[in-house]
C-alpha positions in Angstrom: 111.1 88.2 82.9 111.4 91.4 85.0 112.6 94.1 84.0 114.7 96.1 87.0 113.3 100.2 86.8 114.9 103.2 87.8 113.3 106.4 89.2 113.8 108.0 85.6 112.3 105.3 83.8 109.3 104.6 86.3 108.7 108.5 86.0 108.1 108.2 82.1 105.5 105.5 82.8 103.6 107.3 84.8 103.3 110.0 83.5 101.9 108.2 79.7 100.6 105.6 80.9 96.3 104.5 82.2 96.9 103.2 85.7 95.2 99.7 84.4 98.7 99.5 82.4 100.9 100.8 84.5 99.8 98.6 86.9 100.0 95.5 84.8 104.0 96.4 83.7 105.2 97.1 87.0 103.7 93.6 88.1 106.6 92.5 85.6 109.2 94.9 88.0 112.2 94.9 90.1 113.3 98.3 91.2 116.9 99.1 93.9 115.3 100.6 97.3 116.2 103.9 96.1 113.4 104.7 93.5 110.8 105.0 96.0 113.0 108.0 97.3 114.0 109.2 93.7 110.8 109.1 92.2 108.9 111.2 94.7 111.3 113.7 95.0 111.2 113.8 90.5 107.2 114.2 91.1 108.2 116.5 93.8 110.5 118.7 91.4 107.5 117.9 88.4 104.7 119.7 90.4 106.3 122.4 92.7 109.5 123.6 90.4 108.8 123.0 86.6 105.1 123.3 86.8 104.5 120.5 84.3 102.0 118.9 87.1 99.3 118.9 89.7 100.6 118.8 93.3 97.2 116.3 93.6 99.0 114.0 91.0 102.2 114.7 92.8 100.7 114.3 95.9 101.5 110.3 97.2 101.2 110.5 101.0 98.9 107.5 100.3 100.8 105.0 98.6 102.9 101.7 101.2 105.6 103.2 103.7 109.2 102.0 102.3 108.8 99.4 105.2 105.7 98.2 104.6 107.1 97.1 100.7 110.3 95.9 101.7 107.8 93.7 104.7 105.8 93.0 102.2 108.3 91.6 99.7 110.7 90.2 102.2 113.2 92.1 102.1 113.5 92.4 97.6 112.3 95.2 95.7 109.8 93.8 93.4 106.6 95.3 92.5 104.6 91.8 93.1 105.6 90.6 95.5 108.0 88.2 94.3 
């Protein structure tokens, strides 16, 4: 079964789980195209405005670009390429 995550759910998972657990869950999930932008914006807001996370945690400059994710998933937003 696949789960559709919105940005708020993705942020909660990101903040509450260890990386290994998070990756395991994300392999079973799909996201919408704007979720990437909304997720990054939420992290920025948590770091810069609310000061609830470090700027290092919110830095996603090393993450794949949207176009790369789209191509990798053959036009479907899925965390595992299907």
